[in-house]
ZAKEDO-109552 format. One record per residue (C-alpha): residue number from 1; residue in one letter; x, z, y. Coordinates in steps of 0.1 Angstrom, whole numbers, plus 5000, padded with zeros to 4 digits. Each point is the difference from the previous one (the first is absolute). Layout:
<sites>
<site seq="NUM" type="A" c1="X" c3="Z" c2="Y"/>
...
</sites>
This chain:
<sites>
<site seq="1" type="X" c1="6798" c3="2472" c2="6930"/>
<site seq="2" type="X" c1="5014" c3="4978" c2="4977"/>
<site seq="3" type="X" c1="4993" c3="5009" c2="4962"/>
<site seq="4" type="X" c1="5044" c3="4995" c2="4999"/>
<site seq="5" type="X" c1="5008" c3="5034" c2="5009"/>
<site seq="6" type="X" c1="4968" c3="5018" c2="5003"/>
<site seq="7" type="X" c1="4988" c3="4995" c2="4960"/>
<site seq="8" type="X" c1="5032" c3="4982" c2="4988"/>
<site seq="9" type="X" c1="5036" c3="4993" c2="5002"/>
<site seq="10" type="X" c1="5022" c3="4975" c2="4976"/>
<site seq="11" type="X" c1="5035" c3="4997" c2="4990"/>
<site seq="12" type="X" c1="5017" c3="4971" c2="4978"/>
<site seq="13" type="X" c1="5020" c3="5007" c2="4972"/>
<site seq="14" type="X" c1="5017" c3="4968" c2="4989"/>
<site seq="15" type="X" c1="4999" c3="4999" c2="4963"/>
<site seq="16" type="X" c1="5028" c3="5019" c2="4983"/>
<site seq="17" type="X" c1="5010" c3="5016" c2="5028"/>
<site seq="18" type="X" c1="4979" c3="5033" c2="4989"/>
<site seq="19" type="X" c1="4989" c3="5014" c2="5039"/>
<site seq="20" type="X" c1="4993" c3="5036" c2="5000"/>
<site seq="21" type="X" c1="4968" c3="5002" c2="5019"/>
<site seq="22" type="X" c1="4988" c3="5035" c2="5014"/>
<site seq="23" type="X" c1="4965" c3="5010" c2="4995"/>
<site seq="24" type="X" c1="5004" c3="5034" c2="5024"/>
<site seq="25" type="X" c1="4977" c3="4984" c2="5027"/>
<site seq="26" type="X" c1="4974" c3="4980" c2="4974"/>
<site seq="27" type="X" c1="4979" c3="5010" c2="4978"/>
<site seq="28" type="X" c1="4999" c3="4965" c2="4975"/>
<site seq="29" type="X" c1="5026" c3="4968" c2="4994"/>
<site seq="30" type="X" c1="4989" c3="4969" c2="4990"/>
<site seq="31" type="X" c1="5031" c3="4981" c2="4983"/>
<site seq="32" type="X" c1="4994" c3="4960" c2="5005"/>
<site seq="33" type="X" c1="5019" c3="4979" c2="4979"/>
<site seq="34" type="X" c1="5000" c3="4962" c2="5010"/>
<site seq="35" type="X" c1="5020" c3="4970" c2="4988"/>
<site seq="36" type="X" c1="5011" c3="5013" c2="4967"/>
<site seq="37" type="X" c1="5018" c3="4976" c2="4979"/>
<site seq="38" type="X" c1="4991" c3="5002" c2="4969"/>
<site seq="39" type="X" c1="4981" c3="5031" c2="4980"/>
<site seq="40" type="X" c1="5019" c3="5028" c2="5005"/>
<site seq="41" type="X" c1="4994" c3="5033" c2="5011"/>
<site seq="42" type="X" c1="5003" c3="5022" c2="5030"/>
<site seq="43" type="X" c1="5015" c3="5037" c2="4998"/>
<site seq="44" type="X" c1="4990" c3="5031" c2="5015"/>
<site seq="45" type="X" c1="5021" c3="5030" c2="5007"/>
<site seq="46" type="X" c1="4996" c3="5029" c2="5019"/>
<site seq="47" type="X" c1="5023" c3="5027" c2="5016"/>
<site seq="48" type="X" c1="5003" c3="5031" c2="5021"/>
<site seq="49" type="X" c1="5015" c3="4983" c2="5029"/>
<site seq="50" type="X" c1="5015" c3="4969" c2="5017"/>
<site seq="51" type="X" c1="5034" c3="5001" c2="4978"/>
<site seq="52" type="X" c1="4979" c3="4999" c2="4967"/>
<site seq="53" type="X" c1="5007" c3="5036" c2="4994"/>
<site seq="54" type="X" c1="4988" c3="5009" c2="4966"/>
<site seq="55" type="X" c1="4987" c3="4966" c2="4996"/>
<site seq="56" type="X" c1="4975" c3="4993" c2="4968"/>
<site seq="57" type="X" c1="4979" c3="4973" c2="4989"/>
<site seq="58" type="X" c1="4964" c3="5003" c2="5009"/>
<site seq="59" type="X" c1="4990" c3="4999" c2="4967"/>
<site seq="60" type="X" c1="4977" c3="5029" c2="4993"/>
<site seq="61" type="X" c1="5021" c3="5019" c2="4977"/>
<site seq="62" type="X" c1="5005" c3="5036" c2="5008"/>
<site seq="63" type="X" c1="5008" c3="5008" c2="5041"/>
<site seq="64" type="X" c1="5001" c3="4959" c2="5004"/>
<site seq="65" type="X" c1="4968" c3="4998" c2="5017"/>
<site seq="66" type="X" c1="4969" c3="4983" c2="4986"/>
<site seq="67" type="X" c1="5013" c3="4961" c2="4994"/>
<site seq="68" type="X" c1="4980" c3="4972" c2="5008"/>
<site seq="69" type="X" c1="4972" c3="4995" c2="4982"/>
<site seq="70" type="X" c1="4982" c3="4978" c2="5020"/>
<site seq="71" type="X" c1="5010" c3="4970" c2="5016"/>
<site seq="72" type="X" c1="4984" c3="4967" c2="5015"/>
<site seq="73" type="X" c1="5013" c3="4959" c2="5003"/>
<site seq="74" type="X" c1="4986" c3="4970" c2="5014"/>
<site seq="75" type="X" c1="4996" c3="4970" c2="4989"/>
<site seq="76" type="X" c1="4983" c3="4970" c2="5015"/>
<site seq="77" type="X" c1="4989" c3="5025" c2="5027"/>
<site seq="78" type="X" c1="4983" c3="5019" c2="4978"/>
<site seq="79" type="X" c1="5009" c3="5040" c2="4990"/>
<site seq="80" type="X" c1="5000" c3="5016" c2="4963"/>
<site seq="81" type="X" c1="5007" c3="5031" c2="4990"/>
<site seq="82" type="X" c1="5019" c3="5014" c2="4970"/>
<site seq="83" type="X" c1="5006" c3="5029" c2="4988"/>
<site seq="84" type="X" c1="5024" c3="5014" c2="4978"/>
<site seq="85" type="X" c1="5020" c3="5035" c2="4987"/>
<site seq="86" type="X" c1="5022" c3="5014" c2="5026"/>
<site seq="87" type="X" c1="5031" c3="4984" c2="5005"/>
<site seq="88" type="X" c1="5025" c3="4991" c2="5028"/>
<site seq="89" type="X" c1="4996" c3="4966" c2="4997"/>
<site seq="90" type="X" c1="4975" c3="4974" c2="5006"/>
<site seq="91" type="X" c1="5000" c3="4966" c2="4990"/>
<site seq="92" type="X" c1="4997" c3="4969" c2="5025"/>
<site seq="93" type="X" c1="4991" c3="4963" c2="4999"/>
<site seq="94" type="X" c1="5021" c3="4968" c2="5007"/>
<site seq="95" type="X" c1="4971" c3="4975" c2="5015"/>
<site seq="96" type="X" c1="5006" c3="4995" c2="5033"/>
<site seq="97" type="X" c1="4983" c3="5017" c2="5028"/>
<site seq="98" type="X" c1="4989" c3="5028" c2="4976"/>
<site seq="99" type="X" c1="5003" c3="5034" c2="5014"/>
<site seq="100" type="X" c1="5002" c3="5034" c2="4974"/>
<site seq="101" type="X" c1="4989" c3="5035" c2="5020"/>
<site seq="102" type="X" c1="5008" c3="5033" c2="4988"/>
<site seq="103" type="X" c1="4985" c3="5030" c2="5021"/>
<site seq="104" type="X" c1="5017" c3="5037" c2="4992"/>
<site seq="105" type="X" c1="4987" c3="5031" c2="5019"/>
<site seq="106" type="X" c1="5021" c3="5028" c2="5010"/>
<site seq="107" type="X" c1="4977" c3="5020" c2="4981"/>
<site seq="108" type="X" c1="5018" c3="4983" c2="4967"/>
<site seq="109" type="X" c1="5036" c3="5009" c2="5008"/>
<site seq="110" type="X" c1="5015" c3="5029" c2="4985"/>
<site seq="111" type="X" c1="5005" c3="5033" c2="5023"/>
<site seq="112" type="X" c1="5029" c3="4994" c2="5019"/>
<site seq="113" type="X" c1="5002" c3="4965" c2="4998"/>
<site seq="114" type="X" c1="4990" c3="4983" c2="5037"/>
<site seq="115" type="X" c1="5019" c3="4968" c2="4994"/>
<site seq="116" type="X" c1="4993" c3="4968" c2="4980"/>
<site seq="117" type="X" c1="5016" c3="4965" c2="4992"/>
<site seq="118" type="X" c1="4990" c3="4969" c2="4982"/>
<site seq="119" type="X" c1="5026" c3="4971" c2="4986"/>
<site seq="120" type="X" c1="4994" c3="4965" c2="4988"/>
<site seq="121" type="X" c1="5019" c3="4971" c2="4988"/>
<site seq="122" type="X" c1="4991" c3="4977" c2="5022"/>
<site seq="123" type="X" c1="4971" c3="5006" c2="5020"/>
<site seq="124" type="X" c1="4995" c3="5014" c2="5032"/>
<site seq="125" type="X" c1="4985" c3="5035" c2="5002"/>
<site seq="126" type="X" c1="4978" c3="5014" c2="5031"/>
<site seq="127" type="X" c1="4996" c3="5035" c2="5004"/>
<site seq="128" type="X" c1="4966" c3="5006" c2="5017"/>
<site seq="129" type="X" c1="4996" c3="5037" c2="5012"/>
<site seq="130" type="X" c1="4965" c3="5012" c2="5004"/>
<site seq="131" type="X" c1="4983" c3="5029" c2="5017"/>
<site seq="132" type="X" c1="5022" c3="5009" c2="5026"/>
<site seq="133" type="X" c1="5004" c3="5037" c2="5007"/>
<site seq="134" type="X" c1="5016" c3="4988" c2="5035"/>
<site seq="135" type="X" c1="4985" c3="4972" c2="5016"/>
<site seq="136" type="X" c1="5020" c3="4979" c2="5026"/>
<site seq="137" type="X" c1="5000" c3="4965" c2="5020"/>
<site seq="138" type="X" c1="5016" c3="4977" c2="4974"/>
<site seq="139" type="X" c1="5034" c3="5000" c2="5023"/>
<site seq="140" type="X" c1="5002" c3="5036" c2="4997"/>
<site seq="141" type="X" c1="4998" c3="5000" c2="4962"/>
<site seq="142" type="X" c1="5023" c3="5021" c2="4980"/>
<site seq="143" type="X" c1="5020" c3="4981" c2="4973"/>
<site seq="144" type="X" c1="4990" c3="5014" c2="4970"/>
<site seq="145" type="X" c1="5035" c3="4989" c2="4984"/>
<site seq="146" type="X" c1="5035" c3="5018" c2="5007"/>
</sites>
C-alpha cells in the first residue's frame, strides 16, 4: 500500500484562499509554504465546520487552541527549527526554493473545532494530513476539504 492513503493525504490552498481543511480523519496536519515572495506571514485560523462557524485565530488565547510555537524552515537543503511565543502567524523567507513547515496536532485545537485554514499573500500552501484514521487506496481518498 502506498504512503498516500495509508499514512498521509494532501490538499493545496493557493495563497490567500484560506481553504478550510478537515482534521476529522487525521491526527496531524503539516502546512508547507513554498514560493513566498518577500518576508510575509502564514496566518492560521480554526473553525467548527467547513463554513467557518465560530472561526478564531489559532493564537493560544483562551478557547483559540494552543497557537503555533514551533516551525521549521528549509534553506539550501538544511532544516532549521524556530520556536516562538504562541501565535497564529509564522514568518516565511523569500529565497527561491525555501520551504516553511508548520505541524499542528489535533490535540492543539480548541474543543469542538475540527477545521483549520492557512493563508499567505504569495506562497502556495500544501496541507499534508498525517496519521489517517481511515486508510484507503489513493484513488479512494476522501478530499479533506469541502
